C-alpha positions, 0 to 999 in steps of 0.5 A, spaced: 481 597 391 478 590 392 480 586 397 482 578 395 480 572 399 485 566 400 483 560 397 487 556 402 484 552 407 486 554 414 489 549 419 482 547 422 480 545 415 486 542 413 487 538 419 481 532 416 486 531 410 492 531 413 496 525 413 497 523 420 489 525 421 487 518 421 493 516 426 491 521 431 483 519 430 485 511 432 490 513 437 484 517 440 479 512 440 484 507 443 487 511 449 479 513 450 477 505 450 483 503 455 481 509 459 474 506 459 476 499 460 479 500 467 472 503 469 469 497 466 474 492 470 473 496 476 465 496 476 465 488 474 470 486 480 465 490 485 459 487 481 462 480 482 464 481 489 458 484 491 453 479 488 458 473 491 457 476 498 450 477 498 448 470 500 453 471 506 451 478 508 444 477 508 443 470 512 443 471 520 449 470 524 446 463 527 445 460 521 451 463 518 455 459 524 452 453 523 453 453 515 460 456 515 466 451 517 471 456 519 466 460 524 466 457 530 459 457 533 461 456 540 465 462 540 459 466 538 462 470 532 458 472 527 461 474 519 461 482 521 465 480 528 470 477 524 470 482 518 471 487 524 477 483 527 480 482 520 479 489 519 483 492 525 488 487 524 489 489 517 489 496 518 494 495 525 499 491 521 499 496 515 500 502 519 506 499 523 509 497 516 508 504 514 511 508 520 517 503 519 518 504 512 516 511 510 522 515 514 527 509 511 524 510 504 524 517 503 531 518 507 534 512 501 531 516 495 533 523 498 540 520 499 540 517 492 538 523 489 542 529 492 547 526 496 550 520 493 556 520 487 553 518 481 556 511 480 553 509 487 547 513 486 545 508 479 547 502 483 543 503 489 537 505 485 538 498 481 538 494 487 532 498 490 528 496 484 531 489 484 528 488 491 521 490 488 521 484 484 522 480 490 516 475 491 512 475 497 513 468 499 521 469 499 520 475 504 515 470 508 521 465 508 526 469 510 522 472 515 520 465 519 527 463 518 531 469 520 527 475 522 523 472 527 529 468 531 533 474 531 527 479 534 525 474 540 530 477 545 529 484 542 521 483 544 523 480 550 527 486 552 521 491 550 517 487 555 521 487 561 523 495 560 517 498 557 511 492 559 507 498 562 506 500 555 500 496 552 503 495 545 509 492 548 506 488 554 509 481 555 504 474 553 499 472 558 497 465 561 504 462 560 505 464 553 512 465 550 515 470 546 514 466 539 516 472 535 510 470 530 506 477 532 503 483 528 510 487 529 514 481 526 509 482 520 509 489 520 516 489 519 516 484 514 511 489 510 515 495 511 521 492 508 517 490 503 514 496 501 521 500 502 522 499 494 516 502 492 516 508 496 523 509 495 523 508 487 517 513 487 520 518 491 527 518 488 523 520 481 519 526 484 526 528 488 530 528 481 524 533 478 526 538 483 528 544 478 535 546 479 534 553 479 530 552 486 536 548 488 541 553 486 537 559 489 537 556 495 544 555 496 546 561 493 542 565 499 547 561 504 543 555 505 546 548 507 545 542 503 539 539 508 536 546 508 536 546 501 532 540 501 527 542 506 526 548 503 526 546 495 526 539 494 521 537 500 515 542 498 516 540 490 516 533 492 510 533 497 504 530 493 509 525 490 511 523 497 504 522 499 502 518 493 509 514 494 506 512 501 499 511 499 502 506 494 506 502 499 500 502 504 496 499 498 501 494 497 501 492 505 493 492 505 493 487 500 499 482 502 497 475 503 503 470 503 508 473 508 503 475 513 500 468 513 507 465 514 509 469 519 504 471 524 500 467 529 493 468 527 488 471 532 481 474 532 481 480 537 481 488 538 487 487 542 493 493 542 498 488 544 503 487 538 508 482 541 503 477 543 501 471 539 494 469 537 491 476 537 491 479 530 490 477 522 489 480 516 483 480 511 488 476 505 491 472 509 485 469 513 482 468 506 488 464 504 488 460 510 481 458 510 479 458 503 481 450 502 476 448 507 470 452 506 464 450 504 459 453 499 456 459 504 464 459 507 466 461 500 461 467 500 463 469 506 470 469 504 468 474 498 465 478 503 471 479 507 474 480 499 469 486 499 471 489 505 478 489 503 476 492 496 472 498 499 478 499 504 483 500 499 478 504 494 477 508 500 485 509 501 486 511 494 481 516 494 483 519 500 490 519 497 488 522 490 484 528 495 490 530 498 495 530 492 490 534 489 489 539 495 497 539 495 498 540 487 498 547 487 504 548 492 508 543 489 511 539 483 505 536 481 503 541 476 
């Protein structure tokens, strides 16, 4: 008995003549090009920043101080020193914002996803998404007109009762509590990044498998114990990613910080004293209109420093998320 072989093509052989094959190849090329475009754009931005910042980086501190309008020669501040002050101020204000915003944002996300009635949760979710679309200049105006005057008595109370802690030390040399300090800028930035962290964390919490939650409740766990045993472990990497997104927004914020803070260039830890801190983005926006040719190169060098910081923060976030992915819902 002879064995007959089928002349019908296999699935792999027939794939090239399938009606959707050309569309699939087009979509593959399109998605690959989109992914490559991101890398090309990132490389182009990095190349531009490095090329434009190179004259300021390679020039001596004395010559730079005489050529750049915003660097005061009498203070003896070089470009590297100014960038160091600005990096410190940027990180300090962003960390203040992150410390204040993260617990509140995660609490709101948890309330929307597991505690609030469905109708209330939907309305609150829409409100949070709407807050994320408010321009930063509006937050800055609100901070100057409403928040700063309101916080001045509170800052005075902190200095009177906790002034022995360097963070809350009162202004020196006869200065008064203006409220335009790093703490105020950090509070406004915290309000600005709360919607971002809340929106991402809420979606992560809603993806928790119902079987996990029901299993925890069936074992006699309370609502909070269920959240602690099922929801938080599942959404840990998502919460980290949301926090890093908020940190990225805080690092690059310009107008709100520029409108609120009383700028200064020091390594001071006194967050209630004016004229102590500033951020890279706010400093660039403040000095750019008056900068000469070399001054623009110096400002671009500061932008390069901010670019590197943001890149390192995102790389760190990706590394943390990848380490925790097998223990959470990221996979």
